[in-house]
MARVOTOR-695090 format. One record per residue (C-alpha): residue number from 1; residue in three letters; x, y, z. Coordinates in nm, 3 decimals, padded with zeros to 5 digits. Last residue first. Example, Ala and Ser with C-alpha at 12.3 -4.5 7.8 and 13.67 -1.06 7.14 Angstrom:
lumpa num: 2&residuo: Ser&px: 01.367&py: -00.106&pz: 00.714
lumpa num: 1&residuo: Ala&px: 01.230&py: -00.450&pz: 00.780
***
This chain:
lumpa num: 342&residuo: Ala&px: -02.793&py: -00.802&pz: -00.010
lumpa num: 341&residuo: Ala&px: -02.587&py: -00.558&pz: 00.190
lumpa num: 340&residuo: Ala&px: -02.240&py: -00.687&pz: 00.262
lumpa num: 339&residuo: Thr&px: -02.171&py: -00.746&pz: 00.661
lumpa num: 338&residuo: Ser&px: -01.973&py: -00.504&pz: 00.787
lumpa num: 337&residuo: Ala&px: -01.602&py: -00.414&pz: 00.825
lumpa num: 336&residuo: Ala&px: -01.442&py: -00.054&pz: 00.888
lumpa num: 335&residuo: Phe&px: -01.113&py: 00.047&pz: 00.834
lumpa num: 334&residuo: Arg&px: -00.986&py: 00.419&pz: 00.912
lumpa num: 333&residuo: Tyr&px: -00.746&py: 00.645&pz: 00.840
lumpa num: 332&residuo: Glu&px: -00.516&py: 00.900&pz: 01.004
lumpa num: 331&residuo: Ile&px: -00.227&py: 01.113&pz: 00.933
lumpa num: 330&residuo: Thr&px: -00.005&py: 01.345&pz: 01.173
lumpa num: 329&residuo: Arg&px: 00.236&py: 01.551&pz: 01.007
lumpa num: 328&residuo: Pro&px: 00.499&py: 01.700&pz: 01.262
lumpa num: 327&residuo: Thr&px: 00.519&py: 02.073&pz: 01.271
lumpa num: 326&residuo: Ala&px: 00.857&py: 02.254&pz: 01.341
lumpa num: 325&residuo: Pro&px: 01.042&py: 01.970&pz: 01.092
lumpa num: 324&residuo: Asp&px: 00.814&py: 02.048&pz: 00.793
lumpa num: 323&residuo: Leu&px: 00.709&py: 01.781&pz: 00.556
lumpa num: 322&residuo: Glu&px: 00.580&py: 01.864&pz: 00.221
lumpa num: 321&residuo: Val&px: 00.402&py: 01.542&pz: 00.043
lumpa num: 320&residuo: Val&px: 00.510&py: 01.414&pz: -00.280
lumpa num: 319&residuo: Thr&px: 00.334&py: 01.296&pz: -00.588
lumpa num: 318&residuo: Ala&px: 00.096&py: 01.613&pz: -00.660
lumpa num: 317&residuo: Val&px: -00.221&py: 01.585&pz: -00.875
lumpa num: 316&residuo: Gly&px: -00.213&py: 01.847&pz: -01.135
lumpa num: 315&residuo: Arg&px: -00.204&py: 01.665&pz: -01.469
lumpa num: 314&residuo: Arg&px: 00.165&py: 01.741&pz: -01.458
lumpa num: 313&residuo: Asn&px: 00.172&py: 01.593&pz: -01.153
lumpa num: 312&residuo: Ile&px: 00.094&py: 01.246&pz: -01.272
lumpa num: 311&residuo: Pro&px: 00.297&py: 01.227&pz: -01.575
lumpa num: 310&residuo: Asn&px: 00.617&py: 01.315&pz: -01.392
lumpa num: 309&residuo: Ser&px: 00.782&py: 01.638&pz: -01.308
lumpa num: 308&residuo: Ala&px: 01.056&py: 01.518&pz: -01.052
lumpa num: 307&residuo: Leu&px: 00.996&py: 01.456&pz: -00.687
lumpa num: 306&residuo: Ser&px: 00.779&py: 01.142&pz: -00.735
lumpa num: 305&residuo: Ala&px: 01.074&py: 00.985&pz: -00.971
lumpa num: 304&residuo: Arg&px: 01.357&py: 01.071&pz: -00.751
lumpa num: 303&residuo: Thr&px: 01.157&py: 00.949&pz: -00.436
lumpa num: 302&residuo: Gly&px: 01.009&py: 00.577&pz: -00.548
lumpa num: 301&residuo: Leu&px: 00.867&py: 00.437&pz: -00.861
lumpa num: 300&residuo: Asp&px: 00.634&py: 00.248&pz: -00.659
lumpa num: 299&residuo: Phe&px: 00.315&py: 00.408&pz: -00.826
lumpa num: 298&residuo: Thr&px: 00.424&py: 00.790&pz: -00.852
lumpa num: 297&residuo: Gly&px: 00.340&py: 00.929&pz: -00.504
lumpa num: 296&residuo: Thr&px: 00.072&py: 01.067&pz: -00.236
lumpa num: 295&residuo: Val&px: -00.085&py: 00.727&pz: -00.152
lumpa num: 294&residuo: Pro&px: -00.359&py: 00.498&pz: -00.006
lumpa num: 293&residuo: Glu&px: -00.291&py: 00.141&pz: -00.097
lumpa num: 292&residuo: Val&px: -00.544&py: -00.113&pz: -00.169
lumpa num: 291&residuo: Gly&px: -00.300&py: -00.421&pz: -00.210
lumpa num: 290&residuo: Val&px: -00.479&py: -00.690&pz: -00.383
lumpa num: 289&residuo: Cys&px: -00.374&py: -01.067&pz: -00.296
lumpa num: 288&residuo: Leu&px: -00.301&py: -01.428&pz: -00.470
lumpa num: 287&residuo: Asn&px: 00.041&py: -01.518&pz: -00.442
lumpa num: 286&residuo: Arg&px: 00.099&py: -01.892&pz: -00.572
lumpa num: 285&residuo: Ser&px: 00.282&py: -01.842&pz: -00.876
lumpa num: 284&residuo: Asp&px: 00.587&py: -01.942&pz: -00.692
lumpa num: 283&residuo: Trp&px: 00.617&py: -01.590&pz: -00.516
lumpa num: 282&residuo: Pro&px: 00.909&py: -01.646&pz: -00.269
lumpa num: 281&residuo: Ala&px: 01.051&py: -01.746&pz: -00.557
lumpa num: 280&residuo: Tyr&px: 01.004&py: -01.698&pz: -00.921
lumpa num: 279&residuo: Ser&px: 00.663&py: -01.793&pz: -01.101
lumpa num: 278&residuo: Arg&px: 00.501&py: -01.418&pz: -01.069
lumpa num: 277&residuo: Gly&px: 00.145&py: -01.358&pz: -01.182
lumpa num: 276&residuo: Arg&px: -00.025&py: -01.574&pz: -00.908
lumpa num: 275&residuo: Asn&px: -00.293&py: -01.267&pz: -00.924
lumpa num: 274&residuo: Ser&px: -00.091&py: -00.987&pz: -00.736
lumpa num: 273&residuo: Met&px: -00.314&py: -00.660&pz: -00.810
lumpa num: 272&residuo: Trp&px: -00.166&py: -00.365&pz: -00.661
lumpa num: 271&residuo: Leu&px: -00.405&py: -00.101&pz: -00.664
lumpa num: 270&residuo: Leu&px: -00.265&py: 00.238&pz: -00.569
lumpa num: 269&residuo: Leu&px: -00.506&py: 00.516&pz: -00.443
lumpa num: 268&residuo: Ser&px: -00.408&py: 00.869&pz: -00.497
lumpa num: 267&residuo: Asn&px: -00.468&py: 01.199&pz: -00.305
lumpa num: 266&residuo: Phe&px: -00.326&py: 01.101&pz: 00.003
lumpa num: 265&residuo: Asp&px: -00.280&py: 01.337&pz: 00.277
lumpa num: 264&residuo: Ala&px: -00.496&py: 01.609&pz: 00.173
lumpa num: 263&residuo: Pro&px: -00.746&py: 01.315&pz: 00.033
lumpa num: 262&residuo: Asn&px: -00.822&py: 01.260&pz: 00.443
lumpa num: 261&residuo: Trp&px: -00.885&py: 00.860&pz: 00.484
lumpa num: 260&residuo: Ser&px: -01.129&py: 00.626&pz: 00.403
lumpa num: 259&residuo: Leu&px: -01.110&py: 00.233&pz: 00.376
lumpa num: 258&residuo: Gly&px: -01.445&py: 00.024&pz: 00.362
lumpa num: 257&residuo: Tyr&px: -01.473&py: -00.334&pz: 00.404
lumpa num: 256&residuo: Ser&px: -01.796&py: -00.526&pz: 00.271
lumpa num: 255&residuo: Val&px: -01.871&py: -00.896&pz: 00.365
lumpa num: 254&residuo: Gly&px: -02.076&py: -01.194&pz: 00.220
lumpa num: 253&residuo: Arg&px: -01.778&py: -01.408&pz: 00.213
lumpa num: 252&residuo: Ala&px: -01.767&py: -01.521&pz: -00.142
lumpa num: 251&residuo: Asp&px: -01.897&py: -01.178&pz: -00.213
lumpa num: 250&residuo: Asp&px: -01.643&py: -01.011&pz: -00.091
lumpa num: 249&residuo: Val&px: -01.679&py: -00.619&pz: -00.138
lumpa num: 248&residuo: Leu&px: -01.435&py: -00.352&pz: -00.105
lumpa num: 247&residuo: Glu&px: -01.557&py: -00.010&pz: -00.085
lumpa num: 246&residuo: Val&px: -01.305&py: 00.309&pz: -00.095
lumpa num: 245&residuo: Arg&px: -01.253&py: 00.649&pz: 00.027
lumpa num: 244&residuo: Gly&px: -01.052&py: 00.933&pz: 00.001
lumpa num: 243&residuo: Asp&px: -01.182&py: 01.168&pz: -00.240
lumpa num: 242&residuo: Ile&px: -00.932&py: 01.027&pz: -00.544
lumpa num: 241&residuo: Gly&px: -00.727&py: 01.269&pz: -00.752
lumpa num: 240&residuo: Cys&px: -00.492&py: 00.993&pz: -00.910
lumpa num: 239&residuo: Leu&px: -00.617&py: 00.636&pz: -00.925
lumpa num: 238&residuo: Gln&px: -00.320&py: 00.438&pz: -00.959
lumpa num: 237&residuo: Leu&px: -00.292&py: 00.088&pz: -01.147
lumpa num: 236&residuo: Ile&px: -00.085&py: -00.222&pz: -01.065
lumpa num: 235&residuo: Glu&px: -00.096&py: -00.559&pz: -01.203
lumpa num: 234&residuo: Glu&px: 00.041&py: -00.882&pz: -01.209
lumpa num: 233&residuo: Thr&px: -00.100&py: -01.186&pz: -01.399
lumpa num: 232&residuo: Asp&px: -00.223&py: -01.537&pz: -01.373
lumpa num: 231&residuo: His&px: -00.597&py: -01.563&pz: -01.568
lumpa num: 230&residuo: Ala&px: -00.934&py: -01.601&pz: -01.421
lumpa num: 229&residuo: Phe&px: -00.877&py: -01.269&pz: -01.245
lumpa num: 228&residuo: Pro&px: -00.916&py: -01.245&pz: -00.877
lumpa num: 227&residuo: Leu&px: -01.073&py: -01.002&pz: -00.844
lumpa num: 226&residuo: Arg&px: -01.340&py: -00.768&pz: -00.991
lumpa num: 225&residuo: Asp&px: -01.294&py: -00.427&pz: -01.086
lumpa num: 224&residuo: Phe&px: -01.021&py: -00.435&pz: -01.325
lumpa num: 223&residuo: Pro&px: -01.271&py: -00.483&pz: -01.616
lumpa num: 222&residuo: Thr&px: -01.084&py: -00.529&pz: -01.944
lumpa num: 221&residuo: Thr&px: -01.035&py: -00.258&pz: -02.264
lumpa num: 220&residuo: Gly&px: -00.916&py: -00.310&pz: -02.623
lumpa num: 219&residuo: Gly&px: -00.603&py: -00.352&pz: -02.750
lumpa num: 218&residuo: Ala&px: -00.326&py: -00.637&pz: -02.674
lumpa num: 217&residuo: Ala&px: -00.156&py: -00.387&pz: -02.444
lumpa num: 216&residuo: Gln&px: -00.489&py: -00.337&pz: -02.251
lumpa num: 215&residuo: Pro&px: -00.652&py: -00.024&pz: -02.182
lumpa num: 214&residuo: Val&px: -00.856&py: -00.055&pz: -01.833
lumpa num: 213&residuo: Lys&px: -01.243&py: -00.012&pz: -01.871
lumpa num: 212&residuo: Ala&px: -01.414&py: -00.144&pz: -01.529
lumpa num: 211&residuo: Ile&px: -01.141&py: 00.072&pz: -01.377
lumpa num: 210&residuo: Asp&px: -01.302&py: 00.373&pz: -01.537
lumpa num: 209&residuo: Glu&px: -01.121&py: 00.701&pz: -01.664
lumpa num: 208&residuo: Phe&px: -00.855&py: 00.565&pz: -01.804
lumpa num: 207&residuo: Val&px: -00.490&py: 00.693&pz: -01.867
lumpa num: 206&residuo: Ala&px: -00.209&py: 00.417&pz: -02.017
lumpa num: 205&residuo: Gly&px: 00.110&py: 00.443&pz: -01.885
lumpa num: 204&residuo: Pro&px: 00.191&py: 00.055&pz: -01.943
lumpa num: 203&residuo: Leu&px: -00.077&py: -00.113&pz: -02.122
lumpa num: 202&residuo: Ala&px: -00.261&py: -00.356&pz: -01.879
lumpa num: 201&residuo: Arg&px: -00.185&py: -00.726&pz: -01.935
lumpa num: 200&residuo: Ser&px: 00.091&py: -00.803&pz: -01.711
lumpa num: 199&residuo: Val&px: 00.288&py: -01.133&pz: -01.774
lumpa num: 198&residuo: Gly&px: 00.581&py: -01.050&pz: -02.047
lumpa num: 197&residuo: Pro&px: 00.734&py: -00.794&pz: -01.822
lumpa num: 196&residuo: Glu&px: 00.564&py: -00.743&pz: -01.436
lumpa num: 195&residuo: Pro&px: 00.474&py: -00.413&pz: -01.346
lumpa num: 194&residuo: Gly&px: 00.417&py: -00.352&pz: -01.646
lumpa num: 193&residuo: Ala&px: 00.656&py: -00.064&pz: -01.632
lumpa num: 192&residuo: Ala&px: 00.497&py: 00.272&pz: -01.632
lumpa num: 191&residuo: His&px: 00.180&py: 00.146&pz: -01.390
lumpa num: 190&residuo: Val&px: -00.157&py: 00.200&pz: -01.555
lumpa num: 189&residuo: Ile&px: -00.293&py: 00.557&pz: -01.494
lumpa num: 188&residuo: Gly&px: -00.651&py: 00.641&pz: -01.371
lumpa num: 187&residuo: Phe&px: -00.793&py: 00.980&pz: -01.367
lumpa num: 186&residuo: Lys&px: -00.977&py: 01.235&pz: -01.158
lumpa num: 185&residuo: Phe&px: -01.150&py: 01.035&pz: -00.873
lumpa num: 184&residuo: Ala&px: -01.474&py: 00.963&pz: -00.687
lumpa num: 183&residuo: Gly&px: -01.482&py: 00.663&pz: -00.471
lumpa num: 182&residuo: Pro&px: -01.362&py: 00.330&pz: -00.544
lumpa num: 181&residuo: Lys&px: -01.586&py: 00.011&pz: -00.559
lumpa num: 180&residuo: Ile&px: -01.369&py: -00.301&pz: -00.577
lumpa num: 179&residuo: Arg&px: -01.520&py: -00.633&pz: -00.589
lumpa num: 178&residuo: Phe&px: -01.422&py: -00.973&pz: -00.480
lumpa num: 177&residuo: Ala&px: -01.596&py: -01.246&pz: -00.603
lumpa num: 176&residuo: Gly&px: -01.465&py: -01.193&pz: -00.973
lumpa num: 175&residuo: Ser&px: -01.274&py: -01.557&pz: -00.993
lumpa num: 174&residuo: Leu&px: -01.373&py: -01.799&pz: -00.700
lumpa num: 173&residuo: Glu&px: -01.048&py: -01.823&pz: -00.495
lumpa num: 172&residuo: Pro&px: -01.095&py: -01.579&pz: -00.251
lumpa num: 171&residuo: Leu&px: -00.858&py: -01.266&pz: -00.196
lumpa num: 170&residuo: Ala&px: -00.689&py: -01.160&pz: 00.117
lumpa num: 169&residuo: Phe&px: -00.609&py: -00.800&pz: 00.119
lumpa num: 168&residuo: Asn&px: -00.294&py: -00.604&pz: 00.183
lumpa num: 167&residuo: Pro&px: -00.332&py: -00.231&pz: 00.310
lumpa num: 166&residuo: His&px: 00.018&py: -00.074&pz: 00.249
lumpa num: 165&residuo: Leu&px: -00.007&py: 00.319&pz: 00.354
lumpa num: 164&residuo: Gly&px: 00.173&py: 00.606&pz: 00.181
lumpa num: 163&residuo: Ile&px: 00.416&py: 00.843&pz: 00.146
lumpa num: 162&residuo: Pro&px: 00.633&py: 01.008&pz: -00.145
lumpa num: 161&residuo: Arg&px: 00.878&py: 01.278&pz: -00.010
lumpa num: 160&residuo: Ala&px: 00.931&py: 01.650&pz: 00.026
lumpa num: 159&residuo: Val&px: 01.156&py: 01.780&pz: 00.306
lumpa num: 158&residuo: Ala&px: 01.194&py: 02.089&pz: 00.536
lumpa num: 157&residuo: Arg&px: 01.464&py: 01.943&pz: 00.807
lumpa num: 156&residuo: Arg&px: 01.521&py: 01.668&pz: 01.041
lumpa num: 155&residuo: Thr&px: 01.175&py: 01.527&pz: 01.010
lumpa num: 154&residuo: Glu&px: 00.869&py: 01.399&pz: 01.220
lumpa num: 153&residuo: Ile&px: 00.593&py: 01.164&pz: 01.064
lumpa num: 152&residuo: Thr&px: 00.293&py: 01.083&pz: 01.262
lumpa num: 151&residuo: Leu&px: 00.093&py: 00.806&pz: 01.174
lumpa num: 150&residuo: Ala&px: -00.265&py: 00.697&pz: 01.312
lumpa num: 149&residuo: Phe&px: -00.477&py: 00.414&pz: 01.230
lumpa num: 148&residuo: Thr&px: -00.828&py: 00.351&pz: 01.322
lumpa num: 147&residuo: Leu&px: -00.965&py: -00.012&pz: 01.316
lumpa num: 146&residuo: Asn&px: -01.324&py: -00.164&pz: 01.295
lumpa num: 145&residuo: Pro&px: -01.538&py: -00.460&pz: 01.387
lumpa num: 144&residuo: Gly&px: -01.751&py: -00.294&pz: 01.635
lumpa num: 143&residuo: Asn&px: -01.845&py: -00.054&pz: 01.938
lumpa num: 142&residuo: Arg&px: -01.524&py: -00.091&pz: 02.120
lumpa num: 141&residuo: Asp&px: -01.316&py: 00.018&pz: 01.767
lumpa num: 140&residuo: Ala&px: -00.961&py: -00.127&pz: 01.784
lumpa num: 139&residuo: Ala&px: -00.670&py: 00.095&pz: 01.781
lumpa num: 138&residuo: Val&px: -00.332&py: 00.089&pz: 01.610
lumpa num: 137&residuo: Lys&px: -00.082&py: 00.366&pz: 01.648
lumpa num: 136&residuo: Arg&px: 00.236&py: 00.461&pz: 01.447
lumpa num: 135&residuo: Val&px: 00.502&py: 00.703&pz: 01.551
lumpa num: 134&residuo: Leu&px: 00.791&py: 00.773&pz: 01.288
lumpa num: 133&residuo: Arg&px: 01.105&py: 00.930&pz: 01.342
lumpa num: 132&residuo: Arg&px: 01.358&py: 01.146&pz: 01.178
lumpa num: 131&residuo: Ile&px: 01.316&py: 01.151&pz: 00.821
lumpa num: 130&residuo: Ala&px: 01.567&py: 01.360&pz: 00.620
lumpa num: 129&residuo: Ser&px: 01.800&py: 01.027&pz: 00.683
lumpa num: 128&residuo: Thr&px: 02.174&py: 01.042&pz: 00.779
lumpa num: 127&residuo: Lys&px: 02.070&py: 01.017&pz: 01.117
lumpa num: 126&residuo: Pro&px: 01.924&py: 00.680&pz: 01.043
lumpa num: 125&residuo: Tyr&px: 01.549&py: 00.679&pz: 01.129
lumpa num: 124&residuo: Glu&px: 01.421&py: 00.639&pz: 01.448
lumpa num: 123&residuo: Ile&px: 01.110&py: 00.415&pz: 01.502
lumpa num: 122&residuo: Glu&px: 00.790&py: 00.436&pz: 01.727
lumpa num: 121&residuo: Ile&px: 00.507&py: 00.220&pz: 01.863
lumpa num: 120&residuo: Glu&px: 00.146&py: 00.279&pz: 01.993
lumpa num: 119&residuo: Ile&px: -00.108&py: -00.013&pz: 02.056
lumpa num: 118&residuo: Ser&px: -00.457&py: 00.020&pz: 02.119
lumpa num: 117&residuo: Thr&px: -00.765&py: -00.139&pz: 02.258
lumpa num: 116&residuo: Glu&px: -00.668&py: -00.256&pz: 02.629
lumpa num: 115&residuo: Asp&px: -00.400&py: -00.021&pz: 02.673
lumpa num: 114&residuo: Arg&px: -00.082&py: 00.018&pz: 02.516
lumpa num: 113&residuo: Arg&px: 00.229&py: 00.236&pz: 02.524
lumpa num: 112&residuo: Val&px: 00.537&py: 00.346&pz: 02.331
lumpa num: 111&residuo: Leu&px: 00.665&py: 00.015&pz: 02.202
lumpa num: 110&residuo: Arg&px: 00.967&py: 00.013&pz: 01.989
lumpa num: 109&residuo: Trp&px: 01.011&py: -00.044&pz: 01.629
lumpa num: 108&residuo: Asp&px: 01.227&py: -00.297&pz: 01.453
lumpa num: 107&residuo: Ala&px: 01.382&py: -00.240&pz: 01.085
lumpa num: 106&residuo: Val&px: 01.242&py: -00.370&pz: 00.743
lumpa num: 105&residuo: Thr&px: 00.932&py: -00.178&pz: 00.701
lumpa num: 104&residuo: Gly&px: 01.074&py: 00.161&pz: 00.861
lumpa num: 103&residuo: Tyr&px: 01.341&py: 00.209&pz: 00.639
lumpa num: 102&residuo: Gly&px: 01.118&py: 00.314&pz: 00.365
lumpa num: 101&residuo: His&px: 00.859&py: 00.157&pz: 00.095
lumpa num: 100&residuo: Leu&px: 01.177&py: -00.031&pz: -00.100
lumpa num: 99&residuo: Leu&px: 01.459&py: 00.131&pz: 00.007
lumpa num: 98&residuo: Phe&px: 01.582&py: 00.426&pz: -00.213
lumpa num: 97&residuo: Asp&px: 01.535&py: 00.712&pz: 00.008
lumpa num: 96&residuo: Thr&px: 01.692&py: 00.511&pz: 00.315
lumpa num: 95&residuo: Glu&px: 02.035&py: 00.526&pz: 00.103
lumpa num: 94&residuo: Asp&px: 01.971&py: 00.932&pz: 00.123
lumpa num: 93&residuo: Leu&px: 01.890&py: 01.189&pz: -00.113
lumpa num: 92&residuo: Ala&px: 01.997&py: 01.563&pz: -00.128
lumpa num: 91&residuo: Ala&px: 02.296&py: 01.469&pz: -00.349
lumpa num: 90&residuo: Asp&px: 02.010&py: 01.331&pz: -00.588
lumpa num: 89&residuo: Ala&px: 01.917&py: 01.648&pz: -00.715
lumpa num: 88&residuo: Gly&px: 02.236&py: 01.662&pz: -00.892
lumpa num: 87&residuo: Ser&px: 02.037&py: 01.422&pz: -01.141
lumpa num: 86&residuo: Arg&px: 01.975&py: 01.054&pz: -01.231
lumpa num: 85&residuo: Gln&px: 01.681&py: 00.993&pz: -01.468
lumpa num: 84&residuo: Leu&px: 01.363&py: 00.853&pz: -01.319
lumpa num: 83&residuo: Ser&px: 01.141&py: 01.156&pz: -01.437
lumpa num: 82&residuo: Pro&px: 01.289&py: 01.144&pz: -01.771
lumpa num: 81&residuo: Lys&px: 01.223&py: 00.790&pz: -01.849
lumpa num: 80&residuo: Trp&px: 00.824&py: 00.859&pz: -01.808
lumpa num: 79&residuo: Glu&px: 00.699&py: 00.928&pz: -02.148
lumpa num: 78&residuo: Asp&px: 00.932&py: 00.688&pz: -02.282
lumpa num: 77&residuo: Thr&px: 00.777&py: 00.368&pz: -02.092
lumpa num: 76&residuo: Val&px: 00.936&py: 00.238&pz: -01.808
lumpa num: 75&residuo: Ser&px: 01.179&py: -00.044&pz: -01.770
lumpa num: 74&residuo: Glu&px: 01.493&py: 00.184&pz: -01.886
lumpa num: 73&residuo: Gln&px: 01.503&py: 00.392&pz: -01.612
lumpa num: 72&residuo: Pro&px: 01.587&py: 00.124&pz: -01.337
lumpa num: 71&residuo: Tyr&px: 01.352&py: 00.221&pz: -01.056
lumpa num: 70&residuo: Asp&px: 01.485&py: 00.326&pz: -00.686
lumpa num: 69&residuo: Ala&px: 01.209&py: 00.240&pz: -00.424
lumpa num: 68&residuo: Gly&px: 00.834&py: 00.295&pz: -00.346
lumpa num: 67&residuo: Phe&px: 00.683&py: 00.526&pz: -00.064
lumpa num: 66&residuo: Pro&px: 00.892&py: 00.713&pz: 00.181
lumpa num: 65&residuo: Val&px: 00.808&py: 00.663&pz: 00.453
lumpa num: 64&residuo: Cys&px: 00.547&py: 00.328&pz: 00.380
lumpa num: 63&residuo: Pro&px: 00.331&py: 00.278&pz: 00.672
lumpa num: 62&residuo: Phe&px: 00.251&py: -00.113&pz: 00.745
lumpa num: 61&residuo: Glu&px: -00.058&py: -00.341&pz: 00.658
lumpa num: 60&residuo: Ser&px: -00.097&py: -00.726&pz: 00.622
lumpa num: 59&residuo: Arg&px: 00.207&py: -00.860&pz: 00.594
lumpa num: 58&residuo: Leu&px: 00.527&py: -00.930&pz: 00.400
lumpa num: 57&residuo: Asn&px: 00.802&py: -01.071&pz: 00.667
lumpa num: 56&residuo: Glu&px: 01.071&py: -01.183&pz: 00.403
lumpa num: 55&residuo: Leu&px: 00.955&py: -00.956&pz: 00.124
lumpa num: 54&residuo: Ile&px: 01.092&py: -00.655&pz: 00.301
lumpa num: 53&residuo: Pro&px: 01.439&py: -00.791&pz: 00.253
lumpa num: 52&residuo: Pro&px: 01.379&py: -00.693&pz: -00.116
lumpa num: 51&residuo: Asp&px: 01.544&py: -00.959&pz: -00.199
lumpa num: 50&residuo: Ala&px: 01.440&py: -01.275&pz: -00.028
lumpa num: 49&residuo: Lys&px: 01.544&py: -01.507&pz: 00.275
lumpa num: 48&residuo: Val&px: 01.241&py: -01.763&pz: 00.324
lumpa num: 47&residuo: Gly&px: 01.144&py: -01.826&pz: 00.695
lumpa num: 46&residuo: Ser&px: 00.929&py: -02.117&pz: 00.579
lumpa num: 45&residuo: Ala&px: 00.594&py: -01.948&pz: 00.762
lumpa num: 44&residuo: Ile&px: 00.652&py: -01.623&pz: 00.583
lumpa num: 43&residuo: Trp&px: 00.611&py: -01.816&pz: 00.232
lumpa num: 42&residuo: Pro&px: 00.196&py: -01.763&pz: 00.212
lumpa num: 41&residuo: Ala&px: 00.259&py: -01.406&pz: 00.232
lumpa num: 40&residuo: Glu&px: -00.006&py: -01.259&pz: 00.460
lumpa num: 39&residuo: Tyr&px: -00.329&py: -01.126&pz: 00.336
lumpa num: 38&residuo: Tyr&px: -00.625&py: -00.906&pz: 00.540
lumpa num: 37&residuo: Pro&px: -00.976&py: -00.999&pz: 00.582
lumpa num: 36&residuo: Ala&px: -00.970&py: -01.272&pz: 00.851
lumpa num: 35&residuo: Val&px: -01.336&py: -01.317&pz: 00.896
lumpa num: 34&residuo: Ile&px: -01.499&py: -01.469&pz: 01.206
lumpa num: 33&residuo: Gln&px: -01.885&py: -01.540&pz: 01.128
lumpa num: 32&residuo: Ala&px: -02.198&py: -01.466&pz: 01.272
lumpa num: 31&residuo: Gly&px: -02.240&py: -01.080&pz: 01.156
lumpa num: 30&residuo: Ile&px: -01.870&py: -00.992&pz: 01.134
lumpa num: 29&residuo: Gln&px: -01.679&py: -01.109&pz: 01.423
lumpa num: 28&residuo: Leu&px: -01.304&py: -00.983&pz: 01.298
lumpa num: 27&residuo: Glu&px: -00.955&py: -01.159&pz: 01.308
lumpa num: 26&residuo: Val&px: -00.676&py: -00.961&pz: 01.229
lumpa num: 25&residuo: Gly&px: -00.327&py: -01.172&pz: 01.251
lumpa num: 24&residuo: Ala&px: -00.099&py: -00.905&pz: 01.125
lumpa num: 23&residuo: Leu&px: -00.004&py: -00.538&pz: 01.134
lumpa num: 22&residuo: Met&px: 00.356&py: -00.468&pz: 01.024
lumpa num: 21&residuo: Gly&px: 00.573&py: -00.208&pz: 01.239
lumpa num: 20&residuo: Gly&px: 00.829&py: -00.343&pz: 00.995
lumpa num: 19&residuo: Asn&px: 00.961&py: -00.577&pz: 01.287
lumpa num: 18&residuo: Ala&px: 00.780&py: -00.507&pz: 01.596
lumpa num: 17&residuo: His&px: 00.493&py: -00.683&pz: 01.490
lumpa num: 16&residuo: Leu&px: 00.135&py: -00.558&pz: 01.561
lumpa num: 15&residuo: Asp&px: -00.140&py: -00.847&pz: 01.612
lumpa num: 14&residuo: Phe&px: -00.505&py: -00.789&pz: 01.600
lumpa num: 13&residuo: Lys&px: -00.825&py: -00.957&pz: 01.751
lumpa num: 12&residuo: Gly&px: -01.207&py: -00.950&pz: 01.687
lumpa num: 11&residuo: Tyr&px: -01.534&py: -00.785&pz: 01.785
lumpa num: 10&residuo: Pro&px: -01.532&py: -00.835&pz: 02.176
lumpa num: 9&residuo: Trp&px: -01.173&py: -00.708&pz: 02.200
lumpa num: 8&residuo: Val&px: -00.816&py: -00.891&pz: 02.162
lumpa num: 7&residuo: Val&px: -00.501&py: -00.671&pz: 02.125
lumpa num: 6&residuo: Thr&px: -00.187&py: -00.824&pz: 02.046
lumpa num: 5&residuo: Trp&px: 00.200&py: -00.705&pz: 02.051
lumpa num: 4&residuo: Val&px: 00.454&py: -00.900&pz: 01.856
lumpa num: 3&residuo: Thr&px: 00.828&py: -00.924&pz: 01.915
lumpa num: 2&residuo: Thr&px: 01.012&py: -01.056&pz: 01.625
lumpa num: 1&residuo: Met&px: 01.161&py: -01.408&pz: 01.638
***
């Protein structure tokens, strides 16, 4: 059993798990109701073993350093294949650079300090990794049902890596009852591999301007701003060059959530739409959530693709964050909840 730390305050509660440093158990007092906005994988309670290991304890929100994993080159569109090609630059990478969403998502974190409204934890990366240490703080707002997050990244040498955050939200059962309202962005792009062959419907690698008009593999466009879909699918979009904000409206509960961050830290927003589209274990056609993930990177295609020339950075949106051992990088973002406007 992993260690779990808990904060309870007048507007709610949250847990922070040592394993993966993952947020969980969030309950918020929003108006007259208690709401659990975040998602936790439905198979966790059964203690299922899974590959990759991160799936065994997939919870509500966690940092990803680096973001993504090693992706098979043959799975992506021709435009993306050169970005995933192995090269001499791989010699500077470590096995922790190819773990899905980084070492910190599967290892145990240590408590640094806690008080009535906040918990701070840390993790040391293996000595072979360019990343030395992560420090993570989650704090409740004494005045409302809101959370603030801070992540400090320390490195052993000057290095560039894709990084991101991974908030996962529960979706209502009613089709179209959850609205996604992103801030301004330069362009959107569909995941270069599908991401679920034979299931995903968006056109891999397609570029778009409006998430209400996403190109489909079968032709035409479909709105992706209202979830869940009426059909089973698995989709990933990246909104590149975004201004650091997104609003989520759950019409079924009458609540609204806002995420905000500094676009100098995360210049894109990844939308992972898991809509019962994976029939194999542990998903078993029952997973229903949306990941709303501030990132600087290339989808979940990992370190190699993000460091290389790729269709995102060639359009002027960086896909790695420069990290300096002399100046640890601290990143902050905020989650705020309220009753939805009528």
